[in-house]
Gaussian input, Z-matrix of N, CA and C with variables (Angstrom, degrees):
# hf/3-21g

backbone

0 1
 N
 C     1     B1
 C     2     B2     1     A1
 N     3     B3     2     A2     1     D1
 C     4     B4     3     A3     2     D2
 C     5     B5     4     A4     3     D3
 N     6     B6     5     A5     4     D4
 C     7     B7     6     A6     5     D5
 C     8     B8     7     A7     6     D6
 N     9     B9     8     A8     7     D7
 C    10    B10     9     A9     8     D8
 C    11    B11    10    A10     9     D9
 N    12    B12    11    A11    10    D10
 C    13    B13    12    A12    11    D11
 C    14    B14    13    A13    12    D12
 N    15    B15    14    A14    13    D13
 C    16    B16    15    A15    14    D14
 C    17    B17    16    A16    15    D15
 N    18    B18    17    A17    16    D16
 C    19    B19    18    A18    17    D17
 C    20    B20    19    A19    18    D18
 N    21    B21    20    A20    19    D19
 C    22    B22    21    A21    20    D20
 C    23    B23    22    A22    21    D21
 N    24    B24    23    A23    22    D22
 C    25    B25    24    A24    23    D23
 C    26    B26    25    A25    24    D24
 N    27    B27    26    A26    25    D25
 C    28    B28    27    A27    26    D26
 C    29    B29    28    A28    27    D27
 N    30    B30    29    A29    28    D28
 C    31    B31    30    A30    29    D29
 C    32    B32    31    A31    30    D30
 N    33    B33    32    A32    31    D31
 C    34    B34    33    A33    32    D32
 C    35    B35    34    A34    33    D33
 N    36    B36    35    A35    34    D34
 C    37    B37    36    A36    35    D35
 C    38    B38    37    A37    36    D36
 N    39    B39    38    A38    37    D37
 C    40    B40    39    A39    38    D38
 C    41    B41    40    A40    39    D39
 N    42    B42    41    A41    40    D40
 C    43    B43    42    A42    41    D41
 C    44    B44    43    A43    42    D42
 N    45    B45    44    A44    43    D43
 C    46    B46    45    A45    44    D44
 C    47    B47    46    A46    45    D45
 N    48    B48    47    A47    46    D46
 C    49    B49    48    A48    47    D47
 C    50    B50    49    A49    48    D48
 N    51    B51    50    A50    49    D49
 C    52    B52    51    A51    50    D50
 C    53    B53    52    A52    51    D51
 N    54    B54    53    A53    52    D52
 C    55    B55    54    A54    53    D53
 C    56    B56    55    A55    54    D54
 N    57    B57    56    A56    55    D55
 C    58    B58    57    A57    56    D56
 C    59    B59    58    A58    57    D57
 N    60    B60    59    A59    58    D58
 C    61    B61    60    A60    59    D59
 C    62    B62    61    A61    60    D60
 N    63    B63    62    A62    61    D61
 C    64    B64    63    A63    62    D62
 C    65    B65    64    A64    63    D63
 N    66    B66    65    A65    64    D64
 C    67    B67    66    A66    65    D65
 C    68    B68    67    A67    66    D66
 N    69    B69    68    A68    67    D67
 C    70    B70    69    A69    68    D68
 C    71    B71    70    A70    69    D69
 N    72    B72    71    A71    70    D70
 C    73    B73    72    A72    71    D71
 C    74    B74    73    A73    72    D72
 N    75    B75    74    A74    73    D73
 C    76    B76    75    A75    74    D74
 C    77    B77    76    A76    75    D75
 N    78    B78    77    A77    76    D76
 C    79    B79    78    A78    77    D77
 C    80    B80    79    A79    78    D78
 N    81    B81    80    A80    79    D79
 C    82    B82    81    A81    80    D80
 C    83    B83    82    A82    81    D81
 N    84    B84    83    A83    82    D82
 C    85    B85    84    A84    83    D83
 C    86    B86    85    A85    84    D84
 N    87    B87    86    A86    85    D85
 C    88    B88    87    A87    86    D86
 C    89    B89    88    A88    87    D87
 N    90    B90    89    A89    88    D88
 C    91    B91    90    A90    89    D89
 C    92    B92    91    A91    90    D90
 N    93    B93    92    A92    91    D91
 C    94    B94    93    A93    92    D92
 C    95    B95    94    A94    93    D93
 N    96    B96    95    A95    94    D94
 C    97    B97    96    A96    95    D95
 C    98    B98    97    A97    96    D96
 N    99    B99    98    A98    97    D97
 C   100   B100    99    A99    98    D98
 C   101   B101   100   A100    99    D99
 N   102   B102   101   A101   100   D100
 C   103   B103   102   A102   101   D101
 C   104   B104   103   A103   102   D102
 N   105   B105   104   A104   103   D103
 C   106   B106   105   A105   104   D104
 C   107   B107   106   A106   105   D105
 N   108   B108   107   A107   106   D106
 C   109   B109   108   A108   107   D107
 C   110   B110   109   A109   108   D108
 N   111   B111   110   A110   109   D109
 C   112   B112   111   A111   110   D110
 C   113   B113   112   A112   111   D111
 N   114   B114   113   A113   112   D112
 C   115   B115   114   A114   113   D113
 C   116   B116   115   A115   114   D114
 N   117   B117   116   A116   115   D115
 C   118   B118   117   A117   116   D116
 C   119   B119   118   A118   117   D117
 N   120   B120   119   A119   118   D118
 C   121   B121   120   A120   119   D119
 C   122   B122   121   A121   120   D120
 N   123   B123   122   A122   121   D121
 C   124   B124   123   A123   122   D122
 C   125   B125   124   A124   123   D123
 N   126   B126   125   A125   124   D124
 C   127   B127   126   A126   125   D125
 C   128   B128   127   A127   126   D126
 N   129   B129   128   A128   127   D127
 C   130   B130   129   A129   128   D128
 C   131   B131   130   A130   129   D129
 N   132   B132   131   A131   130   D130
 C   133   B133   132   A132   131   D131
 C   134   B134   133   A133   132   D132
 N   135   B135   134   A134   133   D133
 C   136   B136   135   A135   134   D134
 C   137   B137   136   A136   135   D135
 N   138   B138   137   A137   136   D136
 C   139   B139   138   A138   137   D137
 C   140   B140   139   A139   138   D138
 N   141   B141   140   A140   139   D139
 C   142   B142   141   A141   140   D140
 C   143   B143   142   A142   141   D141
 N   144   B144   143   A143   142   D142
 C   145   B145   144   A144   143   D143
 C   146   B146   145   A145   144   D144
 N   147   B147   146   A146   145   D145
 C   148   B148   147   A147   146   D146
 C   149   B149   148   A148   147   D147
 N   150   B150   149   A149   148   D148
 C   151   B151   150   A150   149   D149
 C   152   B152   151   A151   150   D150
 N   153   B153   152   A152   151   D151
 C   154   B154   153   A153   152   D152
 C   155   B155   154   A154   153   D153
 N   156   B156   155   A155   154   D154
 C   157   B157   156   A156   155   D155
 C   158   B158   157   A157   156   D156
 N   159   B159   158   A158   157   D157
 C   160   B160   159   A159   158   D158
 C   161   B161   160   A160   159   D159
 N   162   B162   161   A161   160   D160
 C   163   B163   162   A162   161   D161
 C   164   B164   163   A163   162   D162
 N   165   B165   164   A164   163   D163
 C   166   B166   165   A165   164   D164
 C   167   B167   166   A166   165   D165
 N   168   B168   167   A167   166   D166
 C   169   B169   168   A168   167   D167
 C   170   B170   169   A169   168   D168
 N   171   B171   170   A170   169   D169
 C   172   B172   171   A171   170   D170
 C   173   B173   172   A172   171   D171
 N   174   B174   173   A173   172   D172
 C   175   B175   174   A174   173   D173
 C   176   B176   175   A175   174   D174
 N   177   B177   176   A176   175   D175
 C   178   B178   177   A177   176   D176
 C   179   B179   178   A178   177   D177
 N   180   B180   179   A179   178   D178
 C   181   B181   180   A180   179   D179
 C   182   B182   181   A181   180   D180
 N   183   B183   182   A182   181   D181
 C   184   B184   183   A183   182   D182
 C   185   B185   184   A184   183   D183
 N   186   B186   185   A185   184   D184
 C   187   B187   186   A186   185   D185
 C   188   B188   187   A187   186   D186
 N   189   B189   188   A188   187   D187
 C   190   B190   189   A189   188   D188
 C   191   B191   190   A190   189   D189
 N   192   B192   191   A191   190   D190
 C   193   B193   192   A192   191   D191
 C   194   B194   193   A193   192   D192
 N   195   B195   194   A194   193   D193
 C   196   B196   195   A195   194   D194
 C   197   B197   196   A196   195   D195
 N   198   B198   197   A197   196   D196
 C   199   B199   198   A198   197   D197
 C   200   B200   199   A199   198   D198
 N   201   B201   200   A200   199   D199
 C   202   B202   201   A201   200   D200
 C   203   B203   202   A202   201   D201
 N   204   B204   203   A203   202   D202
 C   205   B205   204   A204   203   D203
 C   206   B206   205   A205   204   D204
 N   207   B207   206   A206   205   D205
 C   208   B208   207   A207   206   D206
 C   209   B209   208   A208   207   D207
 N   210   B210   209   A209   208   D208
 C   211   B211   210   A210   209   D209
 C   212   B212   211   A211   210   D210
 N   213   B213   212   A212   211   D211
 C   214   B214   213   A213   212   D212
 C   215   B215   214   A214   213   D213

   B1=1.4432
   B2=1.5208
   B3=1.2085
   B4=1.4495
   B5=1.5177
   B6=1.3198
   B7=1.4494
   B8=1.5149
   B9=1.3093
   B10=1.4514
   B11=1.5373
   B12=1.3174
   B13=1.4744
   B14=1.5463
   B15=1.3129
   B16=1.4508
   B17=1.5158
   B18=1.3370
   B19=1.4487
   B20=1.5220
   B21=1.3261
   B22=1.4613
   B23=1.5240
   B24=1.3025
   B25=1.4707
   B26=1.5370
   B27=1.3228
   B28=1.4744
   B29=1.5335
   B30=1.3296
   B31=1.4719
   B32=1.5312
   B33=1.3480
   B34=1.4654
   B35=1.5116
   B36=1.3216
   B37=1.4746
   B38=1.5345
   B39=1.3319
   B40=1.4775
   B41=1.5164
   B42=1.3406
   B43=1.4591
   B44=1.5250
   B45=1.3359
   B46=1.4578
   B47=1.5421
   B48=1.3150
   B49=1.4565
   B50=1.5302
   B51=1.3229
   B52=1.4576
   B53=1.5107
   B54=1.3252
   B55=1.4673
   B56=1.5221
   B57=1.3247
   B58=1.4653
   B59=1.5242
   B60=1.3325
   B61=1.4703
   B62=1.5182
   B63=1.3336
   B64=1.4716
   B65=1.5236
   B66=1.3267
   B67=1.4574
   B68=1.5201
   B69=1.3258
   B70=1.4611
   B71=1.5195
   B72=1.3303
   B73=1.4621
   B74=1.5180
   B75=1.3173
   B76=1.4788
   B77=1.5236
   B78=1.3181
   B79=1.4627
   B80=1.5287
   B81=1.3222
   B82=1.4822
   B83=1.5264
   B84=1.3273
   B85=1.4583
   B86=1.5278
   B87=1.3117
   B88=1.4718
   B89=1.5278
   B90=1.3203
   B91=1.4589
   B92=1.5266
   B93=1.3159
   B94=1.4616
   B95=1.5255
   B96=1.2964
   B97=1.4630
   B98=1.5128
   B99=1.3127
   B100=1.4539
   B101=1.5088
   B102=1.3359
   B103=1.4615
   B104=1.5249
   B105=1.2996
   B106=1.4477
   B107=1.5264
   B108=1.3027
   B109=1.4704
   B110=1.5404
   B111=1.3083
   B112=1.4814
   B113=1.5212
   B114=1.3184
   B115=1.4627
   B116=1.5065
   B117=1.3302
   B118=1.4607
   B119=1.5280
   B120=1.3068
   B121=1.4818
   B122=1.5239
   B123=1.3148
   B124=1.4610
   B125=1.5259
   B126=1.3222
   B127=1.4620
   B128=1.5301
   B129=1.3244
   B130=1.4764
   B131=1.5153
   B132=1.3216
   B133=1.4670
   B134=1.5223
   B135=1.3124
   B136=1.4611
   B137=1.5103
   B138=1.3254
   B139=1.4767
   B140=1.5394
   B141=1.3253
   B142=1.4692
   B143=1.5275
   B144=1.3369
   B145=1.4661
   B146=1.5157
   B147=1.3322
   B148=1.4693
   B149=1.5100
   B150=1.3299
   B151=1.4665
   B152=1.5101
   B153=1.3063
   B154=1.4709
   B155=1.5234
   B156=1.3269
   B157=1.4601
   B158=1.5226
   B159=1.3306
   B160=1.4729
   B161=1.5290
   B162=1.3190
   B163=1.4615
   B164=1.5293
   B165=1.3285
   B166=1.4717
   B167=1.5129
   B168=1.3427
   B169=1.4541
   B170=1.5270
   B171=1.3053
   B172=1.4626
   B173=1.5196
   B174=1.3107
   B175=1.4692
   B176=1.5220
   B177=1.3141
   B178=1.4640
   B179=1.5156
   B180=1.3555
   B181=1.4592
   B182=1.5294
   B183=1.3187
   B184=1.4599
   B185=1.5443
   B186=1.3336
   B187=1.4625
   B188=1.5024
   B189=1.3347
   B190=1.4570
   B191=1.5179
   B192=1.3505
   B193=1.4645
   B194=1.5309
   B195=1.3527
   B196=1.4454
   B197=1.5235
   B198=1.3201
   B199=1.4591
   B200=1.5220
   B201=1.3180
   B202=1.4604
   B203=1.5188
   B204=1.3209
   B205=1.4559
   B206=1.5115
   B207=1.3270
   B208=1.4577
   B209=1.5308
   B210=1.3211
   B211=1.4536
   B212=1.5204
   B213=1.2931
   B214=1.4976
   B215=1.4944
   A1=108.69
   A2=129.66
   A3=126.74
   A4=111.49
   A5=117.89
   A6=120.03
   A7=110.10
   A8=116.31
   A9=120.52
   A10=108.73
   A11=117.29
   A12=120.01
   A13=113.95
   A14=117.18
   A15=120.40
   A16=112.61
   A17=117.97
   A18=121.41
   A19=114.06
   A20=117.67
   A21=121.28
   A22=111.71
   A23=115.91
   A24=121.76
   A25=109.55
   A26=118.43
   A27=120.29
   A28=110.05
   A29=114.53
   A30=120.13
   A31=112.36
   A32=117.77
   A33=118.52
   A34=110.84
   A35=117.59
   A36=120.89
   A37=110.85
   A38=115.99
   A39=119.39
   A40=110.41
   A41=116.10
   A42=119.60
   A43=111.33
   A44=116.87
   A45=121.26
   A46=110.96
   A47=116.51
   A48=120.82
   A49=110.29
   A50=117.17
   A51=120.78
   A52=112.09
   A53=116.90
   A54=121.79
   A55=111.41
   A56=116.68
   A57=120.26
   A58=110.38
   A59=116.89
   A60=120.55
   A61=110.95
   A62=116.40
   A63=120.46
   A64=110.74
   A65=116.64
   A66=120.52
   A67=110.84
   A68=116.36
   A69=119.92
   A70=111.83
   A71=117.12
   A72=120.70
   A73=111.43
   A74=116.58
   A75=120.72
   A76=110.00
   A77=117.01
   A78=121.00
   A79=110.46
   A80=116.70
   A81=119.32
   A82=111.30
   A83=117.20
   A84=119.78
   A85=110.09
   A86=116.92
   A87=119.91
   A88=110.79
   A89=117.29
   A90=121.04
   A91=113.04
   A92=117.36
   A93=120.84
   A94=112.55
   A95=116.46
   A96=120.62
   A97=112.88
   A98=118.79
   A99=121.67
   A100=115.40
   A101=116.83
   A102=119.77
   A103=111.93
   A104=117.17
   A105=120.60
   A106=112.98
   A107=116.46
   A108=120.30
   A109=111.86
   A110=117.74
   A111=119.29
   A112=110.37
   A113=117.21
   A114=120.25
   A115=110.70
   A116=116.63
   A117=120.27
   A118=112.26
   A119=117.18
   A120=119.72
   A121=108.47
   A122=117.05
   A123=121.11
   A124=111.50
   A125=116.48
   A126=120.67
   A127=110.15
   A128=116.79
   A129=120.39
   A130=112.25
   A131=116.04
   A132=119.83
   A133=109.72
   A134=116.42
   A135=121.15
   A136=111.69
   A137=117.64
   A138=121.60
   A139=109.92
   A140=116.93
   A141=120.60
   A142=110.07
   A143=117.15
   A144=120.18
   A145=110.80
   A146=116.54
   A147=119.72
   A148=112.47
   A149=116.16
   A150=120.43
   A151=111.54
   A152=116.91
   A153=121.48
   A154=110.32
   A155=116.90
   A156=120.24
   A157=111.25
   A158=116.69
   A159=120.24
   A160=109.95
   A161=116.47
   A162=120.08
   A163=111.17
   A164=115.54
   A165=119.42
   A166=110.94
   A167=117.28
   A168=120.65
   A169=110.60
   A170=116.82
   A171=120.81
   A172=110.99
   A173=116.99
   A174=121.49
   A175=110.88
   A176=116.86
   A177=120.35
   A178=111.37
   A179=116.70
   A180=120.04
   A181=111.14
   A182=117.51
   A183=121.81
   A184=110.28
   A185=116.31
   A186=119.90
   A187=112.26
   A188=116.99
   A189=120.95
   A190=110.16
   A191=116.85
   A192=120.71
   A193=111.60
   A194=117.04
   A195=120.48
   A196=111.69
   A197=117.12
   A198=121.06
   A199=113.44
   A200=118.10
   A201=121.55
   A202=111.77
   A203=117.34
   A204=121.52
   A205=107.72
   A206=115.45
   A207=120.68
   A208=107.67
   A209=114.85
   A210=119.56
   A211=107.46
   A212=115.12
   A213=119.58
   A214=111.72
   D1=-84.49
   D2=-175.84
   D3=-90.80
   D4=50.35
   D5=179.60
   D6=-116.13
   D7=168.12
   D8=179.69
   D9=-86.06
   D10=175.41
   D11=-177.83
   D12=-57.92
   D13=-24.92
   D14=179.92
   D15=-85.54
   D16=-4.07
   D17=176.90
   D18=89.15
   D19=13.49
   D20=-179.72
   D21=-83.06
   D22=144.79
   D23=178.34
   D24=-75.88
   D25=143.16
   D26=178.47
   D27=-68.72
   D28=154.85
   D29=-175.92
   D30=-61.42
   D31=-36.52
   D32=-179.10
   D33=-62.50
   D34=-35.30
   D35=179.35
   D36=-69.96
   D37=-37.86
   D38=177.19
   D39=-62.24
   D40=-44.43
   D41=-179.65
   D42=-66.29
   D43=-38.80
   D44=179.11
   D45=-62.76
   D46=-46.59
   D47=179.47
   D48=-64.20
   D49=-41.49
   D50=177.73
   D51=-62.95
   D52=-41.07
   D53=179.22
   D54=-65.29
   D55=-42.08
   D56=178.14
   D57=-63.87
   D58=-43.03
   D59=179.26
   D60=-63.44
   D61=-41.59
   D62=179.63
   D63=-64.59
   D64=-44.55
   D65=179.10
   D66=-61.81
   D67=-41.87
   D68=177.65
   D69=-63.04
   D70=-37.83
   D71=178.37
   D72=-65.45
   D73=-41.23
   D74=178.35
   D75=-63.37
   D76=-44.96
   D77=-179.22
   D78=-63.46
   D79=-45.69
   D80=-179.71
   D81=-64.42
   D82=-36.79
   D83=177.17
   D84=-63.83
   D85=-43.73
   D86=179.83
   D87=-65.21
   D88=-41.22
   D89=-177.84
   D90=-69.22
   D91=-28.09
   D92=-179.42
   D93=-96.63
   D94=8.63
   D95=178.92
   D96=67.93
   D97=26.19
   D98=177.53
   D99=92.08
   D100=1.82
   D101=-177.38
   D102=-64.16
   D103=-28.98
   D104=-178.86
   D105=-96.89
   D106=6.47
   D107=-173.98
   D108=-58.96
   D109=-43.99
   D110=-176.50
   D111=-64.29
   D112=-37.73
   D113=177.78
   D114=-62.68
   D115=-46.45
   D116=-177.08
   D117=-72.60
   D118=-29.44
   D119=174.52
   D120=-63.73
   D121=-42.88
   D122=177.11
   D123=-61.64
   D124=-41.43
   D125=177.99
   D126=-63.85
   D127=-41.68
   D128=178.95
   D129=-62.90
   D130=-41.60
   D131=177.41
   D132=-63.03
   D133=-42.05
   D134=178.13
   D135=-60.42
   D136=-42.39
   D137=179.83
   D138=-64.38
   D139=-43.43
   D140=-179.29
   D141=-64.89
   D142=-45.44
   D143=179.85
   D144=-63.31
   D145=-44.74
   D146=178.69
   D147=-61.39
   D148=-41.41
   D149=178.53
   D150=-65.04
   D151=-40.26
   D152=178.40
   D153=-64.15
   D154=-43.10
   D155=178.14
   D156=-62.49
   D157=-40.29
   D158=179.09
   D159=-63.56
   D160=-45.96
   D161=-178.99
   D162=-61.20
   D163=-43.88
   D164=179.63
   D165=-63.61
   D166=-44.72
   D167=-179.47
   D168=-63.25
   D169=-45.01
   D170=179.47
   D171=-61.30
   D172=-43.44
   D173=-179.40
   D174=-64.07
   D175=-44.52
   D176=179.65
   D177=-63.94
   D178=-42.16
   D179=178.38
   D180=-61.99
   D181=-40.19
   D182=178.58
   D183=-63.77
   D184=-44.14
   D185=179.40
   D186=-63.27
   D187=-37.36
   D188=177.64
   D189=-66.81
   D190=-44.99
   D191=-179.17
   D192=-62.84
   D193=-34.86
   D194=-179.62
   D195=-80.23
   D196=-9.16
   D197=179.26
   D198=84.52
   D199=9.39
   D200=-178.90
   D201=-84.24
   D202=-14.76
   D203=-178.43
   D204=-134.28
   D205=126.88
   D206=179.37
   D207=-119.28
   D208=126.55
   D209=178.52
   D210=-99.82
   D211=123.32
   D212=-179.19
   D213=-106.14

């Protein structure tokens, strides 16, 4: 439905899903008295690392397309 021709999800939907997952993790941690905190901390680190990798890849691809970066 709201995807591009290649079948990718729009960024607003990715952020919405991530926000819902994060909120759920915070609620579950609070309800279990912190027993799940280490699991959710690992998930948070994974989200940050994945987001950073995406940003770096997107930036490098843009620089290559603009001709500002040449990979030999």
